[in-house]
Backbone atoms as SQL, in Angstrom:
CREATE TABLE atoms (id INTEGER PRIMARY KEY, chain TEXT, resi INTEGER, resn TEXT, atom TEXT, x REAL, y REAL, z REAL);
INSERT INTO atoms VALUES
  (1, 'A', 1, 'MET', 'N', -54.495, 8.217, -6.641),
  (2, 'A', 1, 'MET', 'CA', -53.164, 8.669, -6.305),
  (3, 'A', 1, 'MET', 'C', -53.039, 10.136, -6.699),
  (4, 'A', 2, 'ALA', 'N', -52.415, 10.931, -5.865),
  (5, 'A', 2, 'ALA', 'CA', -52.262, 12.365, -6.127),
  (6, 'A', 2, 'ALA', 'C', -51.302, 12.595, -7.283),
  (7, 'A', 3, 'VAL', 'N', -51.495, 13.701, -7.964),
  (8, 'A', 3, 'VAL', 'CA', -50.621, 14.068, -9.077),
  (9, 'A', 3, 'VAL', 'C', -49.882, 15.335, -8.691),
  (10, 'A', 4, 'GLU', 'N', -48.550, 15.342, -8.891),
  (11, 'A', 4, 'GLU', 'CA', -47.754, 16.513, -8.550),
  (12, 'A', 4, 'GLU', 'C', -48.222, 17.695, -9.383),
  (13, 'A', 5, 'VAL', 'N', -48.492, 18.805, -8.718),
  (14, 'A', 5, 'VAL', 'CA', -49.060, 19.988, -9.362),
  (15, 'A', 5, 'VAL', 'C', -48.139, 20.499, -10.459),
  (16, 'A', 6, 'GLY', 'N', -48.715, 20.727, -11.640),
  (17, 'A', 6, 'GLY', 'CA', -48.004, 21.359, -12.744),
  (18, 'A', 6, 'GLY', 'C', -47.105, 20.458, -13.556),
  (19, 'A', 7, 'LYS', 'N', -46.837, 19.253, -13.109),
  (20, 'A', 7, 'LYS', 'CA', -45.913, 18.394, -13.837),
  (21, 'A', 7, 'LYS', 'C', -46.571, 17.126, -14.339),
  (22, 'A', 8, 'GLY', 'N', -47.763, 16.823, -13.871),
  (23, 'A', 8, 'GLY', 'CA', -48.459, 15.625, -14.311),
  (24, 'A', 8, 'GLY', 'C', -47.810, 14.334, -13.856),
  (25, 'A', 9, 'LEU', 'N', -46.992, 14.386, -12.797),
  (26, 'A', 9, 'LEU', 'CA', -46.307, 13.197, -12.284),
  (27, 'A', 9, 'LEU', 'C', -47.048, 12.644, -11.074),
  (28, 'A', 10, 'ASP', 'N', -47.041, 11.330, -10.935),
  (29, 'A', 10, 'ASP', 'CA', -47.616, 10.717, -9.741),
  (30, 'A', 10, 'ASP', 'C', -46.791, 11.126, -8.527),
  (31, 'A', 11, 'PHE', 'N', -47.470, 11.472, -7.463),
  (32, 'A', 11, 'PHE', 'CA', -46.824, 11.865, -6.216),
  (33, 'A', 11, 'PHE', 'C', -46.809, 10.650, -5.306),
  (34, 'A', 12, 'LYS', 'N', -45.615, 10.156, -4.996),
  (35, 'A', 12, 'LYS', 'CA', -45.486, 8.957, -4.168),
  (36, 'A', 12, 'LYS', 'C', -44.731, 9.301, -2.891),
  (37, 'A', 13, 'VAL', 'N', -45.187, 8.738, -1.801),
  (38, 'A', 13, 'VAL', 'CA', -44.564, 8.992, -0.509),
  (39, 'A', 13, 'VAL', 'C', -44.233, 7.661, 0.150),
  (40, 'A', 14, 'LEU', 'N', -43.000, 7.551, 0.633),
  (41, 'A', 14, 'LEU', 'CA', -42.583, 6.407, 1.428),
  (42, 'A', 14, 'LEU', 'C', -42.218, 6.944, 2.800),
  (43, 'A', 15, 'LEU', 'N', -42.902, 6.493, 3.824),
  (44, 'A', 15, 'LEU', 'CA', -42.630, 6.907, 5.194),
  (45, 'A', 15, 'LEU', 'C', -42.002, 5.736, 5.929),
  (46, 'A', 16, 'LEU', 'N', -40.754, 5.927, 6.374),
  (47, 'A', 16, 'LEU', 'CA', -40.066, 4.904, 7.157),
  (48, 'A', 16, 'LEU', 'C', -40.232, 5.248, 8.628),
  (49, 'A', 17, 'VAL', 'N', -40.710, 4.287, 9.412),
  (50, 'A', 17, 'VAL', 'CA', -40.993, 4.499, 10.825),
  (51, 'A', 17, 'VAL', 'C', -40.196, 3.486, 11.632),
  (52, 'A', 18, 'ASP', 'N', -39.538, 3.970, 12.708),
  (53, 'A', 18, 'ASP', 'CA', -38.822, 3.005, 13.550),
  (54, 'A', 18, 'ASP', 'C', -39.830, 2.178, 14.343),
  (55, 'A', 19, 'ASN', 'N', -39.337, 1.214, 15.070),
  (56, 'A', 19, 'ASN', 'CA', -40.235, 0.280, 15.757),
  (57, 'A', 19, 'ASN', 'C', -40.474, 0.669, 17.213),
  (58, 'A', 20, 'ALA', 'N', -40.484, 1.965, 17.501),
  (59, 'A', 20, 'ALA', 'CA', -40.743, 2.432, 18.867),
  (60, 'A', 20, 'ALA', 'C', -42.137, 1.989, 19.305),
  (61, 'A', 21, 'GLY', 'N', -42.278, 1.721, 20.570),
  (62, 'A', 21, 'GLY', 'CA', -43.534, 1.203, 21.099),
  (63, 'A', 21, 'GLY', 'C', -44.721, 2.135, 20.939),
  (64, 'A', 22, 'GLY', 'N', -44.472, 3.426, 20.769),
  (65, 'A', 22, 'GLY', 'CA', -45.559, 4.382, 20.642),
  (66, 'A', 22, 'GLY', 'C', -46.225, 4.408, 19.286),
  (67, 'A', 23, 'HIS', 'N', -45.632, 3.766, 18.301),
  (68, 'A', 23, 'HIS', 'CA', -46.206, 3.763, 16.956),
  (69, 'A', 23, 'HIS', 'C', -47.250, 2.656, 16.827),
  (70, 'A', 24, 'THR', 'N', -48.352, 2.989, 16.215),
  (71, 'A', 24, 'THR', 'CA', -49.390, 1.994, 15.977),
  (72, 'A', 24, 'THR', 'C', -49.050, 1.189, 14.725),
  (73, 'A', 25, 'ASP', 'N', -49.426, -0.063, 14.709),
  (74, 'A', 25, 'ASP', 'CA', -49.106, -0.937, 13.579),
  (75, 'A', 25, 'ASP', 'C', -50.072, -0.792, 12.412),
  (76, 'A', 26, 'ASP', 'N', -51.201, -0.159, 12.634),
  (77, 'A', 26, 'ASP', 'CA', -52.220, -0.112, 11.584),
  (78, 'A', 26, 'ASP', 'C', -52.320, 1.255, 10.900),
  (79, 'A', 27, 'LEU', 'N', -51.170, 1.878, 10.646),
  (80, 'A', 27, 'LEU', 'CA', -51.161, 3.146, 9.924),
  (81, 'A', 27, 'LEU', 'C', -51.499, 2.910, 8.461),
  (82, 'A', 28, 'SER', 'N', -52.329, 3.767, 7.905),
  (83, 'A', 28, 'SER', 'CA', -52.703, 3.642, 6.501),
  (84, 'A', 28, 'SER', 'C', -53.190, 4.990, 5.994),
  (85, 'A', 29, 'TYR', 'N', -52.586, 5.465, 4.919),
  (86, 'A', 29, 'TYR', 'CA', -52.988, 6.725, 4.302),
  (87, 'A', 29, 'TYR', 'C', -52.970, 6.564, 2.791),
  (88, 'A', 30, 'ASP', 'N', -53.932, 7.178, 2.113),
  (89, 'A', 30, 'ASP', 'CA', -53.974, 7.124, 0.652),
  (90, 'A', 30, 'ASP', 'C', -52.735, 7.792, 0.071),
  (91, 'A', 31, 'GLY', 'N', -52.138, 7.161, -0.913),
  (92, 'A', 31, 'GLY', 'CA', -50.982, 7.722, -1.595),
  (93, 'A', 31, 'GLY', 'C', -49.700, 7.648, -0.793),
  (94, 'A', 32, 'MET', 'N', -49.695, 6.898, 0.300),
  (95, 'A', 32, 'MET', 'CA', -48.509, 6.815, 1.144),
  (96, 'A', 32, 'MET', 'C', -48.239, 5.361, 1.508),
  (97, 'A', 33, 'GLN', 'N', -46.997, 4.951, 1.313),
  (98, 'A', 33, 'GLN', 'CA', -46.573, 3.615, 1.724),
  (99, 'A', 33, 'GLN', 'C', -45.813, 3.760, 3.036),
  (100, 'A', 34, 'ILE', 'N', -46.232, 3.050, 4.055),
  (101, 'A', 34, 'ILE', 'CA', -45.610, 3.126, 5.371),
  (102, 'A', 34, 'ILE', 'C', -44.918, 1.804, 5.660),
  (103, 'A', 35, 'GLU', 'N', -43.623, 1.884, 5.938),
  (104, 'A', 35, 'GLU', 'CA', -42.824, 0.693, 6.237),
  (105, 'A', 35, 'GLU', 'C', -42.181, 0.862, 7.608),
  (106, 'A', 36, 'PHE', 'N', -42.228, -0.194, 8.409),
  (107, 'A', 36, 'PHE', 'CA', -41.600, -0.183, 9.724),
  (108, 'A', 36, 'PHE', 'C', -40.210, -0.796, 9.623),
  (109, 'A', 37, 'LEU', 'N', -39.230, -0.139, 10.224),
  (110, 'A', 37, 'LEU', 'CA', -37.867, -0.648, 10.227),
  (111, 'A', 37, 'LEU', 'C', -37.766, -1.847, 11.171),
  (112, 'A', 38, 'PRO', 'N', -36.890, -2.791, 10.855),
  (113, 'A', 38, 'PRO', 'CA', -36.673, -3.921, 11.767),
  (114, 'A', 38, 'PRO', 'C', -36.076, -3.426, 13.093),
  (115, 'A', 39, 'PRO', 'N', -36.218, -4.198, 14.161),
  (116, 'A', 39, 'PRO', 'CA', -35.649, -3.804, 15.454),
  (117, 'A', 39, 'PRO', 'C', -34.146, -3.557, 15.373),
  (118, 'A', 40, 'ASN', 'N', -33.678, -2.589, 16.137),
  (119, 'A', 40, 'ASN', 'CA', -32.253, -2.274, 16.302),
  (120, 'A', 40, 'ASN', 'C', -31.557, -1.838, 15.020),
  (121, 'A', 41, 'THR', 'N', -32.276, -1.246, 14.081),
  (122, 'A', 41, 'THR', 'CA', -31.621, -0.781, 12.856),
  (123, 'A', 41, 'THR', 'C', -31.349, 0.711, 12.862),
  (124, 'A', 42, 'THR', 'N', -31.997, 1.472, 13.757),
  (125, 'A', 42, 'THR', 'CA', -31.780, 2.916, 13.729),
  (126, 'A', 42, 'THR', 'C', -30.330, 3.262, 14.032),
  (127, 'A', 43, 'LEU', 'N', -29.658, 2.480, 14.851),
  (128, 'A', 43, 'LEU', 'CA', -28.253, 2.718, 15.144),
  (129, 'A', 43, 'LEU', 'C', -27.414, 2.663, 13.870),
  (130, 'A', 44, 'LEU', 'N', -27.790, 1.795, 12.947),
  (131, 'A', 44, 'LEU', 'CA', -27.026, 1.622, 11.719),
  (132, 'A', 44, 'LEU', 'C', -27.301, 2.705, 10.683),
  (133, 'A', 45, 'ILE', 'N', -28.509, 3.247, 10.672),
  (134, 'A', 45, 'ILE', 'CA', -28.860, 4.177, 9.597),
  (135, 'A', 45, 'ILE', 'C', -28.976, 5.629, 10.034),
  (136, 'A', 46, 'GLN', 'N', -28.915, 5.895, 11.323),
  (137, 'A', 46, 'GLN', 'CA', -28.966, 7.274, 11.794),
  (138, 'A', 46, 'GLN', 'C', -27.616, 7.630, 12.401),
  (139, 'A', 47, 'PRO', 'N', -26.823, 8.440, 11.713),
  (140, 'A', 47, 'PRO', 'CA', -25.475, 8.759, 12.191),
  (141, 'A', 47, 'PRO', 'C', -25.435, 9.341, 13.600),
  (142, 'A', 48, 'MET', 'N', -26.450, 10.121, 13.995),
  (143, 'A', 48, 'MET', 'CA', -26.414, 10.702, 15.335),
  (144, 'A', 48, 'MET', 'C', -26.451, 9.631, 16.408),
  (145, 'A', 49, 'ASP', 'N', -27.104, 8.511, 16.135),
  (146, 'A', 49, 'ASP', 'CA', -27.146, 7.431, 17.116),
  (147, 'A', 49, 'ASP', 'C', -25.765, 6.830, 17.340),
  (148, 'A', 50, 'GLN', 'N', -24.868, 7.010, 16.398),
  (149, 'A', 50, 'GLN', 'CA', -23.566, 6.361, 16.482),
  (150, 'A', 50, 'GLN', 'C', -22.601, 7.072, 17.414),
  (151, 'A', 51, 'GLY', 'N', -22.837, 8.323, 17.742),
  (152, 'A', 51, 'GLY', 'CA', -21.877, 9.003, 18.600),
  (153, 'A', 51, 'GLY', 'C', -22.456, 10.106, 19.449),
  (154, 'A', 52, 'ILE', 'N', -23.165, 11.009, 18.830),
  (155, 'A', 52, 'ILE', 'CA', -23.646, 12.180, 19.551),
  (156, 'A', 52, 'ILE', 'C', -24.636, 11.790, 20.635),
  (157, 'A', 53, 'ILE', 'N', -25.609, 10.976, 20.296),
  (158, 'A', 53, 'ILE', 'CA', -26.607, 10.584, 21.282),
  (159, 'A', 53, 'ILE', 'C', -25.968, 9.723, 22.368),
  (160, 'A', 54, 'ARG', 'N', -25.063, 8.846, 21.994),
  (161, 'A', 54, 'ARG', 'CA', -24.378, 8.008, 22.983),
  (162, 'A', 54, 'ARG', 'C', -23.591, 8.882, 23.963),
  (163, 'A', 55, 'ALA', 'N', -22.880, 9.893, 23.431),
  (164, 'A', 55, 'ALA', 'CA', -22.114, 10.796, 24.292),
  (165, 'A', 55, 'ALA', 'C', -23.038, 11.580, 25.217),
  (166, 'A', 56, 'PHE', 'N', -24.178, 12.022, 24.698),
  (167, 'A', 56, 'PHE', 'CA', -25.135, 12.748, 25.530),
  (168, 'A', 56, 'PHE', 'C', -25.681, 11.855, 26.638),
  (169, 'A', 57, 'LYS', 'N', -25.973, 10.607, 26.316),
  (170, 'A', 57, 'LYS', 'CA', -26.501, 9.689, 27.329),
  (171, 'A', 57, 'LYS', 'C', -25.487, 9.464, 28.449),
  (172, 'A', 58, 'VAL', 'N', -24.209, 9.339, 28.090),
  (173, 'A', 58, 'VAL', 'CA', -23.166, 9.157, 29.098),
  (174, 'A', 58, 'VAL', 'C', -23.067, 10.404, 29.971),
  (175, 'A', 59, 'LEU', 'N', -23.050, 11.588, 29.345),
  (176, 'A', 59, 'LEU', 'CA', -22.989, 12.844, 30.087),
  (177, 'A', 59, 'LEU', 'C', -24.197, 12.985, 31.003),
  (178, 'A', 60, 'TYR', 'N', -25.366, 12.692, 30.482),
  (179, 'A', 60, 'TYR', 'CA', -26.607, 12.777, 31.265),
  (180, 'A', 60, 'TYR', 'C', -26.554, 11.855, 32.479),
  (181, 'A', 61, 'THR', 'N', -26.151, 10.609, 32.270),
  (182, 'A', 61, 'THR', 'CA', -26.102, 9.641, 33.363),
  (183, 'A', 61, 'THR', 'C', -25.097, 10.058, 34.429),
  (184, 'A', 62, 'CYS', 'N', -23.907, 10.468, 34.007),
  (185, 'A', 62, 'CYS', 'CA', -22.880, 10.892, 34.969),
  (186, 'A', 62, 'CYS', 'C', -23.338, 12.099, 35.776),
  (187, 'A', 63, 'ASN', 'N', -23.874, 13.106, 35.103),
  (188, 'A', 63, 'ASN', 'CA', -24.324, 14.314, 35.797),
  (189, 'A', 63, 'ASN', 'C', -25.489, 14.032, 36.730),
  (190, 'A', 64, 'THR', 'N', -26.419, 13.219, 36.293),
  (191, 'A', 64, 'THR', 'CA', -27.571, 12.902, 37.131),
  (192, 'A', 64, 'THR', 'C', -27.138, 12.155, 38.385),
  (193, 'A', 65, 'LEU', 'N', -26.264, 11.179, 38.230),
  (194, 'A', 65, 'LEU', 'CA', -25.785, 10.434, 39.394),
  (195, 'A', 65, 'LEU', 'C', -24.956, 11.320, 40.318),
  (196, 'A', 66, 'GLN', 'N', -24.156, 12.233, 39.744),
  (197, 'A', 66, 'GLN', 'CA', -23.369, 13.160, 40.558),
  (198, 'A', 66, 'GLN', 'C', -24.291, 14.052, 41.393),
  (199, 'A', 67, 'HIS', 'N', -25.331, 14.593, 40.777),
  (200, 'A', 67, 'HIS', 'CA', -26.273, 15.433, 41.514),
  (201, 'A', 67, 'HIS', 'C', -27.059, 14.626, 42.548),
  (202, 'A', 68, 'LEU', 'N', -27.333, 13.392, 42.245),
  (203, 'A', 68, 'LEU', 'CA', -28.024, 12.526, 43.199),
  (204, 'A', 68, 'LEU', 'C', -27.172, 12.319, 44.447),
  (205, 'A', 69, 'VAL', 'N', -25.895, 12.037, 44.262),
  (206, 'A', 69, 'VAL', 'CA', -24.985, 11.846, 45.397),
  (207, 'A', 69, 'VAL', 'C', -24.869, 13.133, 46.207),
  (208, 'A', 70, 'GLU', 'N', -24.745, 14.282, 45.514),
  (209, 'A', 70, 'GLU', 'CA', -24.661, 15.567, 46.211),
  (210, 'A', 70, 'GLU', 'C', -25.928, 15.834, 47.018),
  (211, 'A', 71, 'ALA', 'N', -27.079, 15.516, 46.456),
  (212, 'A', 71, 'ALA', 'CA', -28.342, 15.721, 47.169),
  (213, 'A', 71, 'ALA', 'C', -28.424, 14.820, 48.394),
  (214, 'A', 72, 'MET', 'N', -27.959, 13.589, 48.271),
  (215, 'A', 72, 'MET', 'CA', -27.979, 12.661, 49.402),
  (216, 'A', 72, 'MET', 'C', -27.056, 13.140, 50.516),
  (217, 'A', 73, 'ASP', 'N', -25.885, 13.670, 50.138),
  (218, 'A', 73, 'ASP', 'CA', -24.911, 14.133, 51.128),
  (219, 'A', 73, 'ASP', 'C', -25.359, 15.407, 51.837),
  (220, 'A', 74, 'SER', 'N', -26.112, 16.265, 51.166),
  (221, 'A', 74, 'SER', 'CA', -26.450, 17.570, 51.734),
  (222, 'A', 74, 'SER', 'C', -27.798, 17.609, 52.450),
  (223, 'A', 75, 'ASP', 'N', -28.612, 16.598, 52.312),
  (224, 'A', 75, 'ASP', 'CA', -29.958, 16.629, 52.890),
  (225, 'A', 75, 'ASP', 'C', -30.200, 15.372, 53.726),
  (226, 'A', 76, 'GLN', 'N', -30.362, 15.575, 55.027),
  (227, 'A', 76, 'GLN', 'CA', -30.574, 14.424, 55.906),
  (228, 'A', 76, 'GLN', 'C', -31.954, 13.803, 55.716),
  (229, 'A', 77, 'ASP', 'N', -32.913, 14.588, 55.239),
  (230, 'A', 77, 'ASP', 'CA', -34.265, 14.085, 54.983),
  (231, 'A', 77, 'ASP', 'C', -34.440, 13.700, 53.517),
  (232, 'A', 78, 'PHE', 'N', -33.362, 13.284, 52.909),
  (233, 'A', 78, 'PHE', 'CA', -33.364, 12.972, 51.475),
  (234, 'A', 78, 'PHE', 'C', -34.362, 11.865, 51.151),
  (235, 'A', 79, 'SER', 'N', -35.101, 12.076, 50.060),
  (236, 'A', 79, 'SER', 'CA', -36.027, 11.066, 49.557),
  (237, 'A', 79, 'SER', 'C', -35.785, 10.917, 48.055),
  (238, 'A', 80, 'LEU', 'N', -35.486, 9.717, 47.629),
  (239, 'A', 80, 'LEU', 'CA', -35.230, 9.479, 46.208),
  (240, 'A', 80, 'LEU', 'C', -36.452, 9.843, 45.371),
  (241, 'A', 81, 'LYS', 'N', -37.631, 9.535, 45.870),
  (242, 'A', 81, 'LYS', 'CA', -38.864, 9.857, 45.148),
  (243, 'A', 81, 'LYS', 'C', -38.993, 11.367, 44.958),
  (244, 'A', 82, 'ASP', 'N', -38.756, 12.138, 46.020),
  (245, 'A', 82, 'ASP', 'CA', -38.828, 13.600, 45.911),
  (246, 'A', 82, 'ASP', 'C', -37.760, 14.138, 44.965),
  (247, 'A', 83, 'TYR', 'N', -36.576, 13.548, 45.014),
  (248, 'A', 83, 'TYR', 'CA', -35.489, 13.996, 44.136),
  (249, 'A', 83, 'TYR', 'C', -35.896, 13.872, 42.670),
  (250, 'A', 84, 'TRP', 'N', -36.425, 12.743, 42.269),
  (251, 'A', 84, 'TRP', 'CA', -36.797, 12.531, 40.871),
  (252, 'A', 84, 'TRP', 'C', -37.927, 13.461, 40.446),
  (253, 'A', 85, 'HIS', 'N', -38.846, 13.758, 41.371),
  (254, 'A', 85, 'HIS', 'CA', -39.943, 14.674, 41.035),
  (255, 'A', 85, 'HIS', 'C', -39.445, 16.104, 40.840),
  (256, 'A', 86, 'LYS', 'N', -38.413, 16.493, 41.561),
  (257, 'A', 86, 'LYS', 'CA', -37.909, 17.868, 41.500),
  (258, 'A', 86, 'LYS', 'C', -36.859, 18.068, 40.414),
  (259, 'A', 87, 'LEU', 'N', -36.371, 17.015, 39.848),
  (260, 'A', 87, 'LEU', 'CA', -35.298, 17.112, 38.866),
  (261, 'A', 87, 'LEU', 'C', -35.773, 17.861, 37.630),
  (262, 'A', 88, 'ASP', 'N', -35.105, 18.950, 37.318),
  (263, 'A', 88, 'ASP', 'CA', -35.436, 19.776, 36.154),
  (264, 'A', 88, 'ASP', 'C', -34.472, 19.410, 35.033),
  (265, 'A', 89, 'LEU', 'N', -34.876, 18.444, 34.222),
  (266, 'A', 89, 'LEU', 'CA', -33.978, 17.931, 33.191),
  (267, 'A', 89, 'LEU', 'C', -33.624, 18.972, 32.147),
  (268, 'A', 90, 'ILE', 'N', -34.598, 19.714, 31.661),
  (269, 'A', 90, 'ILE', 'CA', -34.328, 20.667, 30.585),
  (270, 'A', 90, 'ILE', 'C', -33.437, 21.791, 31.079),
  (271, 'A', 91, 'GLY', 'N', -33.773, 22.376, 32.204),
  (272, 'A', 91, 'GLY', 'CA', -32.951, 23.454, 32.749),
  (273, 'A', 91, 'GLY', 'C', -31.559, 22.976, 33.103),
  (274, 'A', 92, 'HIS', 'N', -31.469, 21.781, 33.662),
  (275, 'A', 92, 'HIS', 'CA', -30.172, 21.218, 34.036),
  (276, 'A', 92, 'HIS', 'C', -29.313, 20.974, 32.801),
  (277, 'A', 93, 'ARG', 'N', -29.873, 20.392, 31.757),
  (278, 'A', 93, 'ARG', 'CA', -29.116, 20.109, 30.538),
  (279, 'A', 93, 'ARG', 'C', -28.679, 21.396, 29.861),
  (280, 'A', 94, 'ARG', 'N', -29.557, 22.395, 29.853),
  (281, 'A', 94, 'ARG', 'CA', -29.217, 23.659, 29.210),
  (282, 'A', 94, 'ARG', 'C', -28.039, 24.309, 29.930),
  (283, 'A', 95, 'SER', 'N', -28.052, 24.293, 31.266),
  (284, 'A', 95, 'SER', 'CA', -26.969, 24.923, 32.015),
  (285, 'A', 95, 'SER', 'C', -25.672, 24.136, 31.868),
  (286, 'A', 96, 'GLN', 'N', -25.747, 22.823, 31.781),
  (287, 'A', 96, 'GLN', 'CA', -24.554, 22.000, 31.632),
  (288, 'A', 96, 'GLN', 'C', -23.927, 22.144, 30.251),
  (289, 'A', 97, 'SER', 'N', -24.753, 22.352, 29.226),
  (290, 'A', 97, 'SER', 'CA', -24.230, 22.421, 27.867),
  (291, 'A', 97, 'SER', 'C', -23.753, 23.815, 27.510),
  (292, 'A', 98, 'GLY', 'N', -24.117, 24.812, 28.322),
  (293, 'A', 98, 'GLY', 'CA', -23.746, 26.186, 28.012),
  (294, 'A', 98, 'GLY', 'C', -24.688, 26.832, 27.019),
  (295, 'A', 99, 'LEU', 'N', -25.757, 26.142, 26.646),
  (296, 'A', 99, 'LEU', 'CA', -26.719, 26.692, 25.704),
  (297, 'A', 99, 'LEU', 'C', -27.724, 27.550, 26.440),
  (298, 'A', 100, 'ASN', 'N', -28.120, 28.626, 25.807),
  (299, 'A', 100, 'ASN', 'CA', -29.144, 29.487, 26.379),
  (300, 'A', 100, 'ASN', 'C', -30.139, 29.793, 25.287),
  (301, 'A', 101, 'THR', 'N', -31.390, 29.444, 25.488),
  (302, 'A', 101, 'THR', 'CA', -32.398, 29.636, 24.444),
  (303, 'A', 101, 'THR', 'C', -33.165, 30.932, 24.614),
  (304, 'A', 102, 'ARG', 'N', -32.839, 31.727, 25.591),
  (305, 'A', 102, 'ARG', 'CA', -33.561, 32.986, 25.813),
  (306, 'A', 102, 'ARG', 'C', -32.854, 34.136, 25.163);
């Protein structure tokens, strides 16, 4: 086990990981305890999940569907497959939020 530099204390690490499908179940590192959260608990322990992310998801869904309808109305050769491929999510979200990173 590692010792904290200069203090002679054991260095302990607890890594909490949500249960997202991309995480592997066989994580193991020396000096680190890895615990997986039970399903559907991030909503309870992450304050952003309680409002900000939900509001963003609603805004995203409404705007995406609005642009989809506009694209269907303005283009007679409309293709849903082409629409999804051309959708610029980052640029669209930045312009909708008024944020500019440049």
